N, C-alpha and C positions, 0 to 999 in steps of 0.2 A: 583507176587513175586518181580519183578524188581522195581515196583513202591513203594512197602513197604520198600525195601532196600534203595531206594533213600530218602524216607521220614525219615528213621532212620538216614541216614548219614547227612541229613540237620540238624536234632536235635542235633546230636553230634557236628557238626561244630559250631552251635550256642552256645552250652554249653562251648566248649573249646575256642571259640573266633577266630576260624580259618576259612578262606574263601577258601574252596576247592571245585572246580566245577567238577562234574562228567560228562563224556560225555553222551549225550542224545542217547537213544537207538531207533533205527529205525527198521522197519521190514526187510529192506535189509541187515542191519548189523547183525541181528539175523540169517537170512538165510545164510549169508556168514560164520558165526560162526558155524552153524549146518553142513555145507558142510566140513569145515575144521576139526571139531572134529570127524566127521564120517570117513573121510579119515585117520586121525591119529589113530582112534580107530580100524578100520579094519586092518590097517598096523600093529599095535601093537599086535592085536589078532593073525594075521597070523604068524608074527615072533615068538610070544610066543608059539604057537602051534608047529610050525616046529622046532624051535631052543630050546636050553636048558634054555633060560632065562624066568623064571617065573615072573620076575618083568615087562617085556614087556607084558605078558599076563594080569597082573593086570592093568597096565596103559592103555592097549587097552580096557579092560572092563570099566574102568572109562571114557574113551573117548566116548564109545558107550552110556553109561548112560547119559553123558553130552549132547550128541546129542538128546537123547530122551527128556530130560528136556527142551532143547532149542526148540524142536518141540512143546511141550506143551505151552511154553511161546509165540511162534509165533501164535498159535491158540487163545490165550487170548488177543493178541495185536490187 
């Protein structure tokens, strides 16, 4: 999915005439991202369950889902 997004961005850059370089994704960067989003997701879920804030519950769920998607990207990498 990351490679498809990069290809689409390159096409858009050529059509618009702008030279924007995206950072290259490595396995170590993806693993770091997975750890960070997991920690933020678990923290948000915990605070959302304990406290009255439902928005933290939603953001925690999004963080956990993001870490799952990142894990799948690491397997494909």
